[in-house]
Residue frames relative to the residue before (quaternion, step in Angstrom):
aa qw qx qy qz dx dy dz
X 1.0000 0.0000 0.0000 0.0000 0.00 0.00 0.00
X 0.4619 -0.7046 0.4777 0.2490 3.52 -1.04 0.91
X 0.3300 -0.7532 0.5514 0.1402 3.44 -1.04 0.98
X 0.1778 -0.8555 0.4765 0.0975 3.58 0.39 1.26
X 0.6398 0.4999 -0.3568 0.4621 3.68 0.85 -0.74
X 0.6593 0.4823 -0.3358 0.4689 3.64 0.94 -0.58
X 0.6328 0.5063 -0.3292 0.4845 3.61 1.03 -0.70
X 0.6286 0.5121 -0.3318 0.4822 3.63 0.91 -0.90
X 0.6537 0.5215 -0.3198 0.4454 3.61 0.89 -0.88
X 0.6404 0.5217 -0.2960 0.4797 3.60 1.01 -0.95
X 0.6409 0.5116 -0.3097 0.4812 3.61 0.93 -0.90
X 0.6629 0.4944 -0.3114 0.4681 3.62 0.82 -0.92
X 0.6213 0.5219 -0.3425 0.4735 3.64 0.92 -0.80
X 0.6463 0.5181 -0.3318 0.4514 3.62 0.88 -0.88
X 0.6677 0.5273 -0.2622 0.4553 3.54 0.92 -1.05
X 0.6436 0.4971 -0.3183 0.4872 3.59 1.11 -0.66
X 0.6896 0.4336 -0.2899 0.5024 3.58 1.02 -0.64
X 0.8087 0.1824 -0.0337 0.5583 3.59 0.93 -0.96
X 0.0188 0.7982 -0.6018 0.0175 3.64 0.34 1.08
X 0.6810 -0.5231 0.3294 0.3925 3.59 -1.08 0.53
X 0.5942 0.5860 -0.3284 0.4424 3.60 1.18 -0.74
X 0.6410 0.5534 -0.3065 0.4346 3.63 1.10 -0.75
X 0.5950 0.6150 -0.3573 0.3743 3.52 1.12 -0.62
X 0.7142 0.4555 -0.2889 0.4460 3.53 1.03 -0.63
X 0.7337 0.3897 -0.2365 0.5038 3.58 1.34 -0.08
X 0.4538 0.7319 -0.4393 0.2558 3.64 1.21 -0.15
X 0.4170 -0.6906 0.5279 0.2655 3.48 -1.08 0.59
X 0.6810 -0.4826 0.3280 0.4424 3.60 -1.21 0.25
X 0.6427 0.5349 -0.3078 0.4539 3.54 1.03 -0.83
X 0.6354 0.5016 -0.3275 0.4873 3.55 1.09 -0.76
X 0.6445 0.5503 -0.3176 0.4254 3.63 1.03 -0.73
X 0.7951 -0.1247 0.1467 0.5751 3.53 0.98 -1.03
X 0.1736 0.7755 -0.5850 0.1620 3.51 -0.50 1.19
X 0.4748 -0.7021 0.4538 0.2750 3.53 -0.57 1.20
X 0.8394 0.1967 -0.1840 0.4721 3.50 -0.98 0.99
X 0.6080 0.5656 -0.3681 0.4183 3.55 1.22 0.06
X 0.2470 -0.7811 0.5538 0.1492 3.56 -0.85 0.91
X 0.5941 0.5477 -0.3477 0.4755 3.54 1.26 0.36
X 0.5322 0.6412 -0.4141 0.3662 3.62 1.26 -0.30
X 0.6526 -0.5199 0.3877 0.3918 3.51 -1.32 0.52
X 0.7131 0.4608 -0.2958 0.4377 3.57 0.75 -0.95
X 0.5898 0.5317 -0.3915 0.4649 3.61 1.02 -0.53
X 0.6661 0.4801 -0.3326 0.4639 3.70 0.80 -0.91
X 0.6948 0.4565 -0.3266 0.4496 3.72 0.78 -0.81
X 0.7022 0.4527 -0.2746 0.4760 3.66 0.81 -0.96
X 0.8558 0.1791 -0.0627 0.4812 3.68 0.55 -1.04
X 0.6649 0.5513 -0.3157 0.3929 3.57 0.83 -0.93
X 0.7551 0.3499 -0.1632 0.5298 3.54 1.12 -0.72
X 0.3229 0.7971 -0.4773 0.1806 3.57 1.23 0.12
X 0.6127 0.5491 -0.3866 0.4167 3.65 1.04 -0.33
X 0.6678 0.4838 -0.2912 0.4848 3.52 1.34 -0.31
X 0.7118 -0.3023 0.2023 0.6009 3.54 1.32 -0.24
X 0.3371 -0.7589 0.5297 0.1730 3.54 -1.19 0.42
X 0.0005 0.7737 -0.6335 -0.0076 3.51 -1.16 0.76
X 0.1308 0.8271 -0.5354 0.1106 3.55 1.13 0.74
X 0.7713 0.3422 -0.2601 0.4694 3.55 -1.27 0.56
X 0.8742 0.1161 -0.0824 0.4642 3.46 -0.88 1.04
X 0.3524 0.7994 -0.4606 0.1568 3.53 1.07 0.13
X 0.5844 0.5898 -0.3807 0.4070 3.46 1.13 -0.72
X 0.6826 0.4443 -0.2769 0.5100 3.63 0.99 -0.71
X 0.6249 0.5481 -0.3532 0.4294 3.65 0.90 -0.76
X 0.7908 0.3385 -0.1569 0.4852 3.59 0.86 -0.96
X 0.3378 0.7942 -0.4467 0.2357 3.55 1.39 -0.06
X 0.6937 0.5279 -0.2751 0.4056 3.51 0.90 -1.01
X 0.6817 0.4572 -0.3319 0.4649 3.61 1.11 -0.25
X 0.5005 0.6462 -0.4362 0.3763 3.56 1.18 -0.11
X 0.5251 -0.5853 0.4832 0.3850 3.57 -1.16 0.49
X 0.6463 -0.5863 0.3397 0.3510 3.55 -1.02 0.98
X 0.6799 0.5111 -0.3545 0.3884 3.59 0.96 -0.71
X 0.6790 0.4505 -0.2899 0.5019 3.63 1.33 -0.17
X 0.4834 0.7064 -0.4459 0.2616 3.63 1.02 -0.24
X 0.6965 0.4332 -0.3021 0.4858 3.65 0.78 -0.80
X 0.5971 0.5239 -0.3580 0.4908 3.63 1.04 -0.60
X 0.7122 0.4671 -0.3294 0.4075 3.58 0.72 -0.76
X 0.5849 0.5589 -0.3456 0.4755 3.53 1.17 -0.63
X 0.6278 0.5013 -0.3065 0.5104 3.63 0.98 -1.01
X 0.6439 0.5332 -0.3228 0.4437 3.63 0.86 -0.86
X 0.6340 0.5242 -0.3203 0.4698 3.57 0.93 -0.93
X 0.6977 0.4568 -0.3120 0.4552 3.63 0.77 -0.94
X 0.6353 0.5125 -0.3555 0.4554 3.60 1.02 -0.41
X 0.6661 0.4986 -0.2682 0.4855 3.51 1.20 -0.76
X 0.8450 0.2236 -0.0655 0.4814 3.53 0.64 -1.12
X 0.5902 -0.6430 0.3547 0.3352 3.62 1.26 0.24
């Protein structure tokens, strides 16, 4: 059985750490940093896995929400991380 109160609490925690307004100002390290459990990609891929899974290719999947000034850097960052 689904534990909706727990899922809502997890979503609320995510929104407190990553409000929509933060997406427009995040640094590349905030977006994705190996080993960090506070990065945006960690939250989306793993931290919210009880709400659904989008493992694999997240850098490309979320690329469109990044501020334009980070887009090229994030693709370069992906190639460094994933080859």
